[in-house]
C-alpha positions as CSV (number, residue, x, y, z in Angstrom):
1,M,-28.8,42.5,16.4
2,D,-28.9,39.4,14.2
3,R,-25.7,37.6,13.3
4,P,-24.1,39.4,10.3
5,A,-24.6,37.7,7.0
6,V,-22.3,40.0,5.0
7,S,-19.0,41.4,6.1
8,V,-17.8,44.7,4.6
9,V,-14.0,44.9,5.1
10,M,-11.4,47.5,4.2
11,G,-7.8,47.9,4.7
12,S,-8.0,51.4,6.3
13,S,-10.4,53.9,7.7
14,S,-9.5,56.1,4.6
15,D,-11.5,53.5,2.5
16,W,-14.7,54.2,4.4
17,H,-15.7,57.1,2.1
18,I,-16.2,54.4,-0.6
19,M,-17.2,51.4,1.4
20,Q,-19.9,53.2,3.4
21,H,-22.0,53.0,0.2
22,A,-21.9,49.2,0.4
23,A,-23.0,49.3,4.1
24,N,-25.8,51.8,3.2
25,I,-27.2,49.4,0.6
26,L,-27.1,46.5,3.1
27,K,-28.8,48.7,5.7
28,K,-31.5,49.7,3.2
29,F,-32.3,46.0,2.6
30,C,-32.1,45.2,6.4
31,I,-29.3,42.8,5.9
32,P,-27.3,42.2,9.1
33,H,-23.8,43.1,8.3
34,E,-20.5,44.1,9.9
35,T,-17.9,46.6,8.9
36,I,-14.3,45.8,9.8
37,I,-10.8,47.3,9.2
38,V,-8.3,44.6,8.4
39,S,-5.0,45.4,6.6
40,A,-3.4,42.8,4.4
41,H,-0.1,44.5,4.8
42,R,-0.1,45.9,8.4
43,T,-2.2,43.2,10.2
44,P,-1.7,40.0,8.1
45,D,-2.2,37.6,11.0
46,R,-5.5,39.4,12.0
47,M,-6.6,39.2,8.3
48,F,-5.9,35.5,8.1
49,D,-7.8,34.9,11.4
50,Y,-10.7,37.0,10.2
51,A,-10.9,35.2,6.8
52,E,-10.6,31.7,8.3
53,A,-13.3,32.3,10.9
54,A,-15.8,34.1,8.7
55,H,-17.8,31.1,7.6
56,E,-18.2,29.6,11.0
57,R,-19.4,33.0,12.2
58,G,-22.3,32.8,9.7
59,I,-20.9,35.2,7.1
60,K,-22.3,34.4,3.6
61,C,-20.1,36.7,1.6
62,I,-17.4,39.3,2.0
63,I,-17.3,42.7,0.3
64,A,-13.6,43.7,0.5
65,G,-12.5,47.2,-0.6
66,A,-8.9,48.1,-1.1
67,G,-6.8,50.8,-2.7
68,G,-3.3,50.9,-4.1
69,A,-1.8,47.5,-4.4
70,A,-5.2,46.2,-3.2
71,H,-4.1,42.8,-1.9
72,L,-6.9,42.5,0.7
73,P,-9.7,40.9,-1.4
74,G,-7.3,38.3,-2.9
75,M,-5.6,37.5,0.3
76,I,-9.0,37.0,2.0
77,A,-10.2,34.9,-0.9
78,A,-7.1,32.7,-0.5
79,K,-8.1,31.9,3.1
80,T,-11.8,31.3,2.7
81,T,-14.2,29.6,0.3
82,L,-16.8,32.2,0.9
83,P,-17.6,34.5,-2.1
84,V,-15.4,37.6,-2.0
85,L,-16.6,40.7,-3.8
86,G,-13.7,43.1,-4.5
87,V,-14.2,46.8,-4.7
88,P,-11.3,48.9,-6.0
89,V,-11.0,52.1,-3.9
90,T,-9.9,55.2,-5.7
91,S,-6.2,55.9,-5.1
92,K,-4.4,59.2,-5.0
93,H,-2.0,58.7,-7.9
94,L,-3.7,56.3,-10.3
95,Q,-7.4,57.0,-9.5
96,G,-8.1,53.4,-8.7
97,I,-6.8,51.8,-11.9
98,D,-4.0,50.2,-9.9
99,S,-6.5,48.8,-7.4
100,L,-8.8,47.5,-10.2
101,L,-6.0,45.7,-11.9
102,S,-4.7,44.2,-8.6
103,I,-8.1,42.8,-7.7
104,V,-9.3,41.7,-11.1
105,Q,-6.0,39.9,-12.0
106,M,-6.3,37.0,-9.5
107,P,-4.7,33.8,-10.6
108,K,-7.0,31.0,-11.7
109,G,-8.3,29.0,-8.8
110,V,-8.7,31.8,-6.3
111,P,-11.6,34.0,-7.7
112,V,-12.6,37.4,-6.6
113,A,-15.7,39.0,-8.2
114,T,-14.5,42.5,-9.1
115,F,-16.6,45.5,-9.4
116,A,-16.2,49.1,-10.7
117,I,-13.8,51.6,-9.1
118,G,-15.3,53.7,-6.3
119,E,-18.8,54.3,-5.2
120,A,-20.5,52.5,-8.1
121,G,-18.5,49.4,-7.3
122,A,-19.3,49.5,-3.6
123,V,-23.0,49.9,-4.4
124,N,-23.0,47.1,-7.0
125,A,-21.1,44.8,-4.8
126,A,-23.7,45.2,-2.1
127,L,-26.5,44.7,-4.6
128,F,-24.8,41.6,-5.8
129,A,-24.6,40.3,-2.2
130,V,-28.3,41.1,-1.8
131,A,-29.1,39.1,-5.0
132,M,-27.0,36.2,-3.7
133,L,-28.9,36.1,-0.4
134,A,-32.2,36.7,-2.2
135,G,-31.8,33.2,-3.8
136,E,-32.8,31.7,-0.4
137,D,-35.0,34.4,1.0
138,T,-38.3,35.2,-0.8
139,L,-38.9,38.4,1.2
140,L,-35.5,39.7,0.3
141,A,-36.1,38.8,-3.4
142,E,-39.3,40.8,-3.3
143,K,-37.5,43.8,-1.9
144,L,-34.8,43.5,-4.6
145,D,-37.5,43.3,-7.3
146,Q,-39.2,46.4,-5.9
147,F,-35.8,48.2,-5.7
148,R,-35.3,47.6,-9.4
149,K,-38.9,48.6,-10.3
150,D,-38.3,51.8,-8.3
151,Q,-35.1,52.5,-10.3
152,A,-37.0,52.0,-13.5
153,A,-39.8,54.3,-12.4
154,S,-37.3,57.0,-11.4
155,V,-35.8,56.9,-14.9
156,A,-39.2,57.0,-16.5
157,A,-40.0,60.1,-14.5
158,M,-36.9,62.0,-15.6
159,T,-37.2,65.1,-17.7
160,L,-34.7,67.3,-19.4
161,P,-34.5,71.1,-18.7
162,E,-36.1,73.2,-21.4
163,S,-32.7,74.4,-22.5
164,C,-31.8,70.8,-23.6
165,I,-34.9,70.4,-25.8
C-alpha cells in the first residue's frame, strides 16, 4: 500500500460508526489513508507522538473525530502544523452539540476546520481533504469534478411519488 496521505483519527472505537464515512470517501477516491484510535484523555503521550510525527510520515491532513468534550482535534492541531479537520461525533446526552462547540471554539492561533455533526461532517471532511489534495493532483481533481457532476445528475433524475404531486 502507498504511504498514507490522510489520517483518520478518533478517540475511541465507538466513534467508528461516524468516522467510517470519512474512510469510505477516501477509499472511493483511492486516497491512501490510515485509521487510528488515539485518545486525548486516555493516551495523551501517544496522541502527542502521533501528531508530532504525522508530517514526517507523509500525512498531508488529519481528519479527527471526537465526541463529548472533543479535545482530540484541538490537541492534535496544537502539536502539528498540518491541517486538522474536526468532525463532531454525536454524543449520548447532547447529540453532538457539545462536541461541535468544543471543536469549533478553538482559540485564535490554533485553527481546526470544523464540520457538521455526525455522518455529514465525516463525509464533508473527507471531501474537503480530497479537494485539498486535488490542488496538486490533476487526476484526483478530475475524479472530484466527476463526483460533483454525478451528484448533480442524481438530483436531476429525482422524482416525487404521485401522492406528492
